[in-house]
N, CA, C and O atoms as CSV, one atom per row, in Angstrom:
chain,resi,resn,atom,element,x,y,z
A,1,MET,N,N,2.832,3.102,-24.492
A,1,MET,CA,C,3.030,1.781,-24.060
A,1,MET,C,C,2.531,1.526,-22.580
A,1,MET,O,O,1.870,0.545,-22.242
A,2,CYS,N,N,2.912,2.477,-21.807
A,2,CYS,CA,C,2.544,2.158,-20.331
A,2,CYS,C,C,0.932,2.209,-20.327
A,2,CYS,O,O,0.324,1.448,-19.575
A,3,CYS,N,N,0.311,3.011,-21.077
A,3,CYS,CA,C,-1.191,2.921,-20.911
A,3,CYS,C,C,-1.690,1.589,-21.298
A,3,CYS,O,O,-2.603,1.051,-20.672
A,4,HIS,N,N,-1.107,1.034,-22.329
A,4,HIS,CA,C,-1.588,-0.361,-22.929
A,4,HIS,C,C,-1.303,-1.399,-21.616
A,4,HIS,O,O,-2.130,-2.261,-21.320
A,5,VAL,N,N,-0.260,-1.251,-20.995
A,5,VAL,CA,C,-0.036,-2.253,-19.839
A,5,VAL,C,C,-1.013,-2.045,-18.687
A,5,VAL,O,O,-1.357,-3.004,-17.996
A,6,ALA,N,N,-1.445,-0.875,-18.476
A,6,ALA,CA,C,-2.337,-0.607,-17.497
A,6,ALA,C,C,-3.766,-1.108,-17.873
A,6,ALA,O,O,-4.556,-1.566,-17.047
A,7,ASP,N,N,-4.001,-0.982,-19.127
A,7,ASP,CA,C,-5.248,-1.484,-19.765
A,7,ASP,C,C,-5.385,-2.984,-19.692
A,7,ASP,O,O,-6.467,-3.507,-19.425
A,8,ARG,N,N,-4.350,-3.635,-19.917
A,8,ARG,CA,C,-4.164,-5.159,-19.973
A,8,ARG,C,C,-4.350,-5.736,-18.598
A,8,ARG,O,O,-4.998,-6.763,-18.392
A,9,LEU,N,N,-3.742,-5.016,-17.652
A,9,LEU,CA,C,-3.737,-5.273,-16.242
A,9,LEU,C,C,-5.172,-4.984,-15.509
A,9,LEU,O,O,-5.543,-5.448,-14.431
A,10,GLY,N,N,-5.839,-4.149,-16.324
A,10,GLY,CA,C,-7.224,-3.525,-15.656
A,10,GLY,C,C,-7.077,-2.740,-14.490
A,10,GLY,O,O,-7.880,-2.863,-13.565
A,11,VAL,N,N,-5.969,-1.807,-14.431
A,11,VAL,CA,C,-5.659,-0.779,-13.534
A,11,VAL,C,C,-5.632,0.587,-14.013
A,11,VAL,O,O,-5.490,0.795,-15.218
A,12,PRO,N,N,-5.751,1.506,-13.214
A,12,PRO,CA,C,-5.687,2.998,-13.769
A,12,PRO,C,C,-4.161,3.307,-14.204
A,12,PRO,O,O,-3.129,2.847,-13.716
A,13,PHE,N,N,-4.310,4.154,-15.188
A,13,PHE,CA,C,-2.923,4.682,-15.511
A,13,PHE,C,C,-2.967,6.170,-15.039
A,13,PHE,O,O,-3.936,6.927,-15.093
A,14,PHE,N,N,-1.721,6.428,-14.569
A,14,PHE,CA,C,-1.438,7.723,-14.032
A,14,PHE,C,C,-0.199,8.291,-14.739
A,14,PHE,O,O,0.715,7.527,-15.050
A,15,THR,N,N,-0.137,9.529,-14.990
A,15,THR,CA,C,1.122,10.145,-15.704
A,15,THR,C,C,1.451,11.482,-14.988
A,15,THR,O,O,0.592,12.262,-14.578
A,16,TRP,N,N,2.751,11.652,-14.888
A,16,TRP,CA,C,3.217,12.737,-14.202
A,16,TRP,C,C,4.259,13.625,-15.330
A,16,TRP,O,O,5.107,13.051,-16.014
A,17,THR,N,N,4.075,14.741,-15.362
A,17,THR,CA,C,5.094,15.782,-16.129
A,17,THR,C,C,5.302,16.898,-15.085
A,17,THR,O,O,4.558,17.071,-14.119
A,18,ARG,N,N,6.267,17.555,-15.344
A,18,ARG,CA,C,6.782,18.708,-14.414
A,18,ARG,C,C,5.708,19.964,-14.578
A,18,ARG,O,O,5.474,20.742,-13.653
A,19,SER,N,N,5.155,20.041,-15.747
A,19,SER,CA,C,4.107,21.080,-15.953
A,19,SER,C,C,2.681,20.812,-15.573
A,19,SER,O,O,1.905,21.673,-15.159
A,20,GLN,N,N,2.411,19.587,-15.744
A,20,GLN,CA,C,0.943,19.052,-15.481
A,20,GLN,C,C,0.750,18.407,-14.252
A,20,GLN,O,O,-0.396,18.265,-13.826
A,21,GLY,N,N,1.880,17.930,-13.525
A,21,GLY,CA,C,1.696,17.194,-12.287
A,21,GLY,C,C,1.280,15.592,-12.535
A,21,GLY,O,O,1.582,14.953,-13.543
A,22,LEU,N,N,0.639,15.164,-11.572
A,22,LEU,CA,C,0.199,13.754,-11.604
A,22,LEU,C,C,-1.276,13.748,-11.848
A,22,LEU,O,O,-2.034,14.513,-11.253
A,23,SER,N,N,-1.701,12.803,-12.802
A,23,SER,CA,C,-3.066,12.830,-13.064
A,23,SER,C,C,-3.518,11.498,-13.540
A,23,SER,O,O,-2.752,10.786,-14.190
A,24,ARG,N,N,-4.762,11.118,-13.237
A,24,ARG,CA,C,-5.273,9.778,-13.784
A,24,ARG,C,C,-5.857,10.048,-15.164
A,24,ARG,O,O,-6.652,10.944,-15.447
A,25,SER,N,N,-5.333,9.122,-15.986
A,25,SER,CA,C,-5.732,9.416,-17.322
A,25,SER,C,C,-7.201,9.352,-17.756
A,25,SER,O,O,-7.599,9.975,-18.740
A,26,ASP,N,N,-7.963,8.618,-17.030
A,26,ASP,CA,C,-9.537,8.525,-17.303
A,26,ASP,C,C,-10.154,9.582,-16.573
A,26,ASP,O,O,-11.356,9.702,-16.808
A,27,LEU,N,N,-9.670,10.375,-15.759
A,27,LEU,CA,C,-10.165,11.382,-14.998
A,27,LEU,C,C,-9.769,12.825,-15.347
A,27,LEU,O,O,-10.599,13.735,-15.330
A,28,GLY,N,N,-8.410,13.018,-15.679
A,28,GLY,CA,C,-7.852,14.098,-16.266
A,28,GLY,C,C,-7.604,15.189,-15.183
A,28,GLY,O,O,-6.807,16.063,-15.525
A,29,ASP,N,N,-8.108,15.287,-14.020
A,29,ASP,CA,C,-7.849,16.225,-13.133
A,29,ASP,C,C,-6.334,16.104,-12.538
A,29,ASP,O,O,-5.914,14.972,-12.297
A,30,MET,N,N,-5.599,17.104,-12.321
A,30,MET,CA,C,-4.347,17.071,-11.583
A,30,MET,C,C,-4.594,16.885,-10.187
A,30,MET,O,O,-5.501,17.440,-9.569
A,31,ILE,N,N,-3.721,16.049,-9.687
A,31,ILE,CA,C,-3.655,15.758,-8.200
A,31,ILE,C,C,-3.042,17.045,-7.511
A,31,ILE,O,O,-1.933,17.465,-7.842
A,32,TYR,N,N,-3.772,17.616,-6.593
A,32,TYR,CA,C,-3.205,18.771,-5.846
A,32,TYR,C,C,-1.819,18.812,-5.711
A,32,TYR,O,O,-1.220,17.824,-5.288
A,33,GLU,N,N,-1.190,19.918,-6.045
A,33,GLU,CA,C,0.275,20.225,-5.702
A,33,GLU,C,C,1.229,19.196,-6.218
A,33,GLU,O,O,2.357,19.121,-5.729
A,34,SER,N,N,0.814,18.342,-7.248
A,34,SER,CA,C,1.514,17.327,-7.761
A,34,SER,C,C,2.657,17.832,-8.822
A,34,SER,O,O,3.525,17.008,-9.110
A,35,PRO,N,N,2.707,18.964,-9.344
A,35,PRO,CA,C,3.697,19.111,-10.321
A,35,PRO,C,C,5.095,19.163,-9.362
A,35,PRO,O,O,6.190,19.036,-9.909
A,36,ASP,N,N,5.000,19.339,-8.036
A,36,ASP,CA,C,6.081,19.222,-7.148
A,36,ASP,C,C,6.493,17.636,-7.049
A,36,ASP,O,O,5.760,16.870,-6.425
A,37,SER,N,N,7.531,17.232,-7.599
A,37,SER,CA,C,7.974,15.809,-7.627
A,37,SER,C,C,7.838,15.141,-6.419
A,37,SER,O,O,7.266,14.053,-6.361
A,38,LYS,N,N,8.360,15.751,-5.349
A,38,LYS,CA,C,8.301,15.135,-3.986
A,38,LYS,C,C,6.749,14.988,-3.514
A,38,LYS,O,O,6.422,14.007,-2.846
A,39,LYS,N,N,6.041,15.732,-3.784
A,39,LYS,CA,C,4.568,15.556,-3.467
A,39,LYS,C,C,3.957,14.557,-4.193
A,39,LYS,O,O,3.203,13.771,-3.620
A,40,ALA,N,N,4.203,14.467,-5.519
A,40,ALA,CA,C,3.716,13.626,-6.389
A,40,ALA,C,C,4.125,11.959,-5.946
A,40,ALA,O,O,3.330,11.020,-5.986
A,41,ILE,N,N,5.350,11.895,-5.587
A,41,ILE,CA,C,5.712,10.567,-5.203
A,41,ILE,C,C,5.093,10.302,-3.726
A,41,ILE,O,O,4.655,9.181,-3.468
A,42,GLN,N,N,5.062,11.254,-2.836
A,42,GLN,CA,C,4.320,10.981,-1.603
A,42,GLN,C,C,2.840,10.724,-1.746
A,42,GLN,O,O,2.234,10.125,-0.858
A,43,HIS,N,N,2.229,11.167,-2.857
A,43,HIS,CA,C,0.897,10.808,-3.098
A,43,HIS,C,C,0.826,9.323,-3.569
A,43,HIS,O,O,-0.055,8.582,-3.133
A,44,VAL,N,N,1.740,8.906,-4.444
A,44,VAL,CA,C,1.716,7.613,-4.760
A,44,VAL,C,C,1.847,6.581,-3.696
A,44,VAL,O,O,1.289,5.489,-3.805
A,45,ILE,N,N,2.636,6.935,-2.581
A,45,ILE,CA,C,2.868,6.150,-1.418
A,45,ILE,C,C,1.644,6.129,-0.562
A,45,ILE,O,O,1.223,5.064,-0.110
A,46,ALA,N,N,1.046,7.299,-0.320
A,46,ALA,CA,C,-0.090,7.410,0.455
A,46,ALA,C,C,-1.344,6.730,-0.128
A,46,ALA,O,O,-2.086,6.082,0.610
A,47,ALA,N,N,-1.575,6.863,-1.378
A,47,ALA,CA,C,-2.757,6.444,-2.112
A,47,ALA,C,C,-3.003,4.939,-2.090
A,47,ALA,O,O,-4.153,4.506,-2.156
A,48,GLN,N,N,-1.970,4.152,-2.001
A,48,GLN,CA,C,-1.908,2.757,-1.849
A,48,GLN,C,C,-2.951,2.257,-2.980
A,48,GLN,O,O,-3.799,1.441,-2.620
A,49,GLN,N,N,-2.944,2.636,-4.145
A,49,GLN,CA,C,-3.752,2.176,-5.155
A,49,GLN,C,C,-3.172,1.604,-6.345
A,49,GLN,O,O,-2.213,2.137,-6.904
A,50,ASP,N,N,-3.749,0.470,-6.783
A,50,ASP,CA,C,-3.274,-0.253,-7.973
A,50,ASP,C,C,-3.111,0.786,-9.147
A,50,ASP,O,O,-3.875,1.745,-9.255
A,51,GLY,N,N,-2.116,0.553,-9.987
A,51,GLY,CA,C,-2.035,1.398,-11.134
A,51,GLY,C,C,-0.683,1.395,-11.633
A,51,GLY,O,O,0.275,1.105,-10.916
A,52,VAL,N,N,-0.579,1.733,-12.929
A,52,VAL,CA,C,0.721,2.090,-13.570
A,52,VAL,C,C,0.912,3.602,-13.502
A,52,VAL,O,O,0.124,4.384,-14.034
A,53,TYR,N,N,2.157,4.031,-12.722
A,53,TYR,CA,C,2.436,5.454,-12.554
A,53,TYR,C,C,3.577,5.808,-13.463
A,53,TYR,O,O,4.716,5.428,-13.191
A,54,HIS,N,N,3.340,6.456,-14.432
A,54,HIS,CA,C,4.448,6.832,-15.310
A,54,HIS,C,C,4.939,8.298,-15.039
A,54,HIS,O,O,4.140,9.231,-15.129
A,55,PHE,N,N,6.210,8.492,-14.719
A,55,PHE,CA,C,6.759,9.808,-14.342
A,55,PHE,C,C,7.637,10.036,-15.601
A,55,PHE,O,O,8.603,9.303,-15.812
A,56,ARG,N,N,7.314,11.017,-16.410
A,56,ARG,CA,C,7.857,11.241,-17.556
A,56,ARG,C,C,9.115,12.354,-17.427
A,56,ARG,O,O,8.977,13.378,-16.758
A,57,SER,N,N,10.276,12.054,-18.097
A,57,SER,CA,C,11.371,13.093,-17.907
A,57,SER,C,C,11.571,13.213,-16.538
A,57,SER,O,O,11.783,14.358,-16.138
A,58,PHE,N,N,11.555,12.217,-15.632
A,58,PHE,CA,C,11.889,12.303,-14.119
A,58,PHE,C,C,13.147,11.901,-13.814
A,58,PHE,O,O,13.781,12.568,-12.997
A,59,ALA,N,N,13.731,10.742,-14.413
A,59,ALA,CA,C,14.879,10.177,-13.794
A,59,ALA,C,C,16.000,11.032,-13.640
A,59,ALA,O,O,16.733,10.838,-12.670
A,60,HIS,N,N,16.285,12.062,-14.537
A,60,HIS,CA,C,17.367,12.992,-14.169
A,60,HIS,C,C,17.088,13.967,-13.027
A,60,HIS,O,O,18.013,14.666,-12.612
A,61,THR,N,N,15.949,14.050,-12.531
A,61,THR,CA,C,15.775,15.019,-11.438
A,61,THR,C,C,16.212,14.260,-10.016
A,61,THR,O,O,16.256,14.826,-8.923
A,62,LEU,N,N,16.499,12.978,-10.245
A,62,LEU,CA,C,17.049,12.142,-8.925
A,62,LEU,C,C,18.495,12.445,-8.687
A,62,LEU,O,O,18.967,12.275,-7.563
A,63,THR,N,N,19.249,12.898,-9.709
A,63,THR,CA,C,20.778,13.067,-9.547
A,63,THR,C,C,21.033,14.108,-8.452
A,63,THR,O,O,20.710,15.281,-8.641
A,64,GLY,N,N,21.612,13.698,-7.296
A,64,GLY,CA,C,22.003,14.436,-6.213
A,64,GLY,C,C,20.890,14.929,-5.214
A,64,GLY,O,O,21.068,15.800,-4.363
A,65,ASN,N,N,19.633,14.198,-5.457
A,65,ASN,CA,C,18.577,14.529,-4.636
A,65,ASN,C,C,18.255,13.333,-3.742
A,65,ASN,O,O,17.420,12.482,-4.047
A,66,ASP,N,N,18.958,13.325,-2.642
A,66,ASP,CA,C,18.852,12.103,-1.637
A,66,ASP,C,C,17.477,11.999,-1.220
A,66,ASP,O,O,16.943,10.898,-1.349
A,67,LEU,N,N,16.834,12.926,-0.757
A,67,LEU,CA,C,15.430,12.749,-0.294
A,67,LEU,C,C,14.413,12.136,-1.396
A,67,LEU,O,O,13.626,11.220,-1.161
A,68,LEU,N,N,14.564,12.797,-2.640
A,68,LEU,CA,C,13.703,12.138,-3.646
A,68,LEU,C,C,14.119,10.688,-3.945
A,68,LEU,O,O,13.222,9.859,-4.103
A,69,ILE,N,N,15.374,10.325,-4.033
A,69,ILE,CA,C,15.762,9.091,-4.173
A,69,ILE,C,C,15.123,8.022,-2.952
A,69,ILE,O,O,14.789,6.868,-3.222
A,70,SER,N,N,15.034,8.525,-1.794
A,70,SER,CA,C,14.545,7.792,-0.820
A,70,SER,C,C,12.930,7.618,-1.029
A,70,SER,O,O,12.361,6.543,-0.839
A,71,LEU,N,N,12.335,8.691,-1.401
A,71,LEU,CA,C,10.979,8.703,-1.631
A,71,LEU,C,C,10.634,7.694,-2.783
A,71,LEU,O,O,9.665,6.939,-2.703
A,72,VAL,N,N,11.461,7.725,-3.828
A,72,VAL,CA,C,11.132,6.650,-4.916
A,72,VAL,C,C,11.194,5.278,-4.605
A,72,VAL,O,O,10.429,4.427,-5.059
A,73,ARG,N,N,12.328,5.038,-3.645
A,73,ARG,CA,C,12.477,3.690,-3.146
A,73,ARG,C,C,11.229,3.303,-2.200
A,73,ARG,O,O,10.685,2.199,-2.237
A,74,ASP,N,N,10.849,4.354,-1.352
A,74,ASP,CA,C,9.575,3.965,-0.515
A,74,ASP,C,C,8.470,3.713,-1.336
A,74,ASP,O,O,7.726,2.805,-0.964
A,75,ALA,N,N,8.172,4.356,-2.450
A,75,ALA,CA,C,7.094,4.276,-3.359
A,75,ALA,C,C,7.227,2.920,-4.030
A,75,ALA,O,O,6.245,2.194,-4.181
A,76,ALA,N,N,8.459,2.579,-4.438
A,76,ALA,CA,C,8.525,1.189,-5.092
A,76,ALA,C,C,8.186,0.050,-4.151
A,76,ALA,O,O,7.485,-0.902,-4.494
A,77,ARG,N,N,8.694,0.188,-3.008
A,77,ARG,CA,C,8.367,-0.784,-1.945
A,77,ARG,C,C,6.919,-0.799,-1.626
A,77,ARG,O,O,6.352,-1.879,-1.460
A,78,SER,N,N,6.222,0.434,-1.519
A,78,SER,CA,C,4.806,0.325,-1.187
A,78,SER,C,C,4.032,-0.274,-2.240
A,78,SER,O,O,3.008,-0.884,-1.934
A,79,LEU,N,N,4.419,-0.172,-3.547
A,79,LEU,CA,C,3.649,-0.640,-4.696
A,79,LEU,C,C,3.786,-2.185,-4.825
A,79,LEU,O,O,2.948,-2.846,-5.439
A,80,GLU,N,N,4.891,-2.744,-4.211
A,80,GLU,CA,C,5.001,-4.210,-4.337
A,80,GLU,C,C,3.870,-4.879,-3.812
A,80,GLU,O,O,3.583,-5.994,-4.248
A,81,ARG,N,N,3.183,-4.333,-2.920
A,81,ARG,CA,C,2.014,-5.186,-2.242
A,81,ARG,C,C,0.809,-4.978,-3.150
A,81,ARG,O,O,-0.254,-5.517,-2.838
A,82,LEU,N,N,0.891,-4.292,-4.167
A,82,LEU,CA,C,-0.351,-3.928,-4.967
A,82,LEU,C,C,-0.148,-4.427,-6.373
A,82,LEU,O,O,0.913,-4.898,-6.782
A,83,LYS,N,N,-1.129,-4.301,-7.003
A,83,LYS,CA,C,-1.017,-4.572,-8.627
A,83,LYS,C,C,-0.549,-3.122,-9.388
A,83,LYS,O,O,-1.238,-2.453,-10.158
A,84,ALA,N,N,0.642,-2.887,-8.997
A,84,ALA,CA,C,1.072,-1.399,-9.348
A,84,ALA,C,C,2.597,-1.480,-9.867
A,84,ALA,O,O,3.317,-2.465,-9.703
A,85,VAL,N,N,2.916,-0.475,-10.419
A,85,VAL,CA,C,4.369,-0.301,-10.988
A,85,VAL,C,C,4.616,1.255,-11.038
A,85,VAL,O,O,3.737,2.107,-11.173
A,86,LEU,N,N,5.824,1.449,-10.920
A,86,LEU,CA,C,6.310,2.903,-10.975
A,86,LEU,C,C,7.239,2.753,-12.143
A,86,LEU,O,O,8.143,1.918,-12.194
A,87,VAL,N,N,6.930,3.679,-13.135
A,87,VAL,CA,C,7.738,3.759,-14.289
A,87,VAL,C,C,8.539,5.108,-14.325
A,87,VAL,O,O,7.838,6.116,-14.232
A,88,LEU,N,N,9.816,5.281,-14.436
A,88,LEU,CA,C,10.533,6.454,-14.544
A,88,LEU,C,C,11.266,6.451,-15.847
A,88,LEU,O,O,12.030,5.547,-16.185
A,89,THR,N,N,10.966,7.616,-16.632
A,89,THR,CA,C,11.578,7.736,-17.936
A,89,THR,C,C,12.246,9.045,-18.037
A,89,THR,O,O,12.045,9.962,-17.240
A,90,GLY,N,N,13.128,9.107,-19.144
A,90,GLY,CA,C,13.748,10.279,-19.524
A,90,GLY,C,C,14.961,10.172,-20.412
A,90,GLY,O,O,15.346,9.067,-20.794
A,91,GLU,N,N,15.534,11.217,-20.729
A,91,GLU,CA,C,16.638,11.089,-21.648
A,91,GLU,C,C,17.889,10.734,-20.888
A,91,GLU,O,O,18.194,11.325,-19.853
A,92,ASP,N,N,18.691,9.659,-21.464
A,92,ASP,CA,C,19.899,9.221,-20.875
A,92,ASP,C,C,19.663,8.878,-19.534
A,92,ASP,O,O,20.396,9.454,-18.730
A,93,VAL,N,N,18.695,7.961,-19.001
A,93,VAL,CA,C,18.414,7.648,-17.703
A,93,VAL,C,C,19.764,6.920,-17.026
A,93,VAL,O,O,20.449,6.043,-17.552
A,94,LYS,N,N,19.902,7.369,-16.061
A,94,LYS,CA,C,21.173,6.862,-15.262
A,94,LYS,C,C,20.642,6.905,-13.869
A,94,LYS,O,O,20.843,7.942,-13.237
A,95,LEU,N,N,19.899,5.789,-13.220
A,95,LEU,CA,C,19.416,5.814,-11.943
A,95,LEU,C,C,20.656,5.862,-10.977
A,95,LEU,O,O,21.656,5.178,-11.198
A,96,PRO,N,N,20.544,6.693,-9.909
A,96,PRO,CA,C,21.605,6.724,-8.918
A,96,PRO,C,C,21.761,5.523,-8.299
A,96,PRO,O,O,20.849,4.698,-8.253
A,97,GLY,N,N,23.049,5.315,-7.723
A,97,GLY,CA,C,23.387,4.105,-7.110
A,97,GLY,C,C,22.249,3.328,-6.179
A,97,GLY,O,O,22.005,2.149,-6.437
A,98,PRO,N,N,21.668,3.891,-5.271
A,98,PRO,CA,C,20.667,3.313,-4.403
A,98,PRO,C,C,19.541,2.774,-5.115
A,98,PRO,O,O,18.919,1.823,-4.641
A,99,LEU,N,N,19.180,3.371,-6.370
A,99,LEU,CA,C,18.043,2.694,-7.094
A,99,LEU,C,C,18.504,1.735,-8.245
A,99,LEU,O,O,17.721,0.918,-8.729
A,100,SER,N,N,19.661,1.848,-8.622
A,100,SER,CA,C,20.077,1.054,-9.735
A,100,SER,C,C,19.853,-0.444,-9.620
A,100,SER,O,O,19.555,-1.104,-10.616
A,101,GLY,N,N,19.993,-0.985,-8.421
A,101,GLY,CA,C,19.689,-2.344,-8.361
A,101,GLY,C,C,18.249,-2.791,-8.141
A,101,GLY,O,O,17.900,-3.966,-8.249
A,102,ASP,N,N,17.404,-1.754,-7.816
A,102,ASP,CA,C,16.003,-2.167,-7.572
A,102,ASP,C,C,15.147,-2.264,-8.799
A,102,ASP,O,O,14.073,-2.866,-8.786
A,103,ALA,N,N,15.654,-1.641,-9.904
A,103,ALA,CA,C,14.750,-1.399,-11.028
A,103,ALA,C,C,15.214,-2.242,-12.277
A,103,ALA,O,O,16.417,-2.320,-12.527
A,104,PRO,N,N,14.385,-2.801,-12.971
A,104,PRO,CA,C,14.599,-3.288,-14.453
A,104,PRO,C,C,14.811,-2.134,-15.247
A,104,PRO,O,O,14.178,-1.106,-15.010
A,105,ARG,N,N,15.708,-2.206,-16.241
A,105,ARG,CA,C,15.757,-1.147,-17.233
A,105,ARG,C,C,15.581,-1.690,-18.660
A,105,ARG,O,O,16.006,-2.771,-19.066
A,106,ARG,N,N,14.931,-0.832,-19.315
A,106,ARG,CA,C,14.979,-1.212,-20.934
A,106,ARG,C,C,15.935,-0.296,-21.741
A,106,ARG,O,O,15.809,0.928,-21.785
A,107,GLN,N,N,16.804,-0.931,-22.311
A,107,GLN,CA,C,17.905,-0.170,-23.046
A,107,GLN,C,C,17.243,0.367,-24.378
A,107,GLN,O,O,17.909,1.026,-25.177
């Protein structure tokens, strides 16, 4: 579904998994050191690129990780100025308090 949204918006689609890291769907190459979740989010912030960024099975990694929570908030804010969105998915997604008010959720 996220890929279709990116296509409709005319922006690149990026996907992240713990094993494969962050990659752009039409290029296929993993972004260097991006299996590390913190480095992947830092890349999203630094790239300042339009796109749909889908982080699969990611939301549970935020629990108890204040630095990662802060980076996700920074990424979301940096994407506000672009034609971009950060999508976090996972089983039983419960965003930590600092993020719960910042993001719409699909039940």
